[in-house]
C-alpha positions in Angstrom: 106.9 95.8 89.2 104.9 98.8 88.3 101.5 97.8 87.0 98.5 100.0 86.0 97.2 99.4 89.5 100.5 100.6 91.0 100.3 103.8 89.0 96.8 104.4 90.2 97.9 103.7 93.8 100.8 106.2 93.6 98.5 108.9 92.1 96.0 108.3 95.0 98.8 108.5 97.6 100.1 111.7 96.0 96.6 113.3 96.0 96.2 112.3 99.6 99.5 113.8 100.6 98.8 117.1 98.7 95.5 117.5 100.5 97.0 116.5 103.9 99.9 119.0 103.5 97.5 121.8 102.5 95.2 121.0 105.5 98.2 121.1 107.8 99.2 124.6 106.6 95.6 125.7 107.5 95.5 124.0 110.9 94.9 126.4 113.8 95.6 124.2 116.8 97.5 121.2 118.0 94.4 119.1 118.2 93.4 119.9 114.7 96.9 118.8 113.5 96.5 115.5 115.3 93.0 115.0 113.9 94.3 115.6 110.5 97.1 113.1 111.0 94.8 110.3 112.3 92.4 110.9 109.3 95.3 110.8 106.9 96.7 107.7 108.5 93.4 105.8 108.1 93.1 107.0 104.5 96.6 105.9 103.8 96.1 102.5 105.4 92.9 101.9 103.4 94.8 102.8 100.2 97.6 100.4 101.0 95.3 97.6 102.0 93.4 97.9 98.7 96.7 98.1 96.7 98.1 95.0 98.4 94.8 93.1 97.8 95.0 94.0 94.1 98.6 92.9 93.9 97.8 89.6 95.6 95.1 88.9 93.0 97.7 89.4 90.3 100.1 87.1 92.1 97.5 84.4 92.4 96.7 84.7 88.7 100.3 84.3 87.9 100.7 81.3 90.2 97.8 79.6 88.4 99.8 79.7 85.1 102.5 77.5 86.7 100.2 74.7 87.8 
């Protein structure tokens, strides 16, 4: 199910990946590559957590209709 929140999530993920890939191309050392990866991973996890929380709110609202 693609909701308006999903579209926003996908846009944010795409934006995150674009900046991550651009930063990787500019990286000068192995350590900077790893730092970029860990920063990107934290950002990605936060986006996913927020997205799943929004989806759970929608599910709870739908469940209330069936009571």
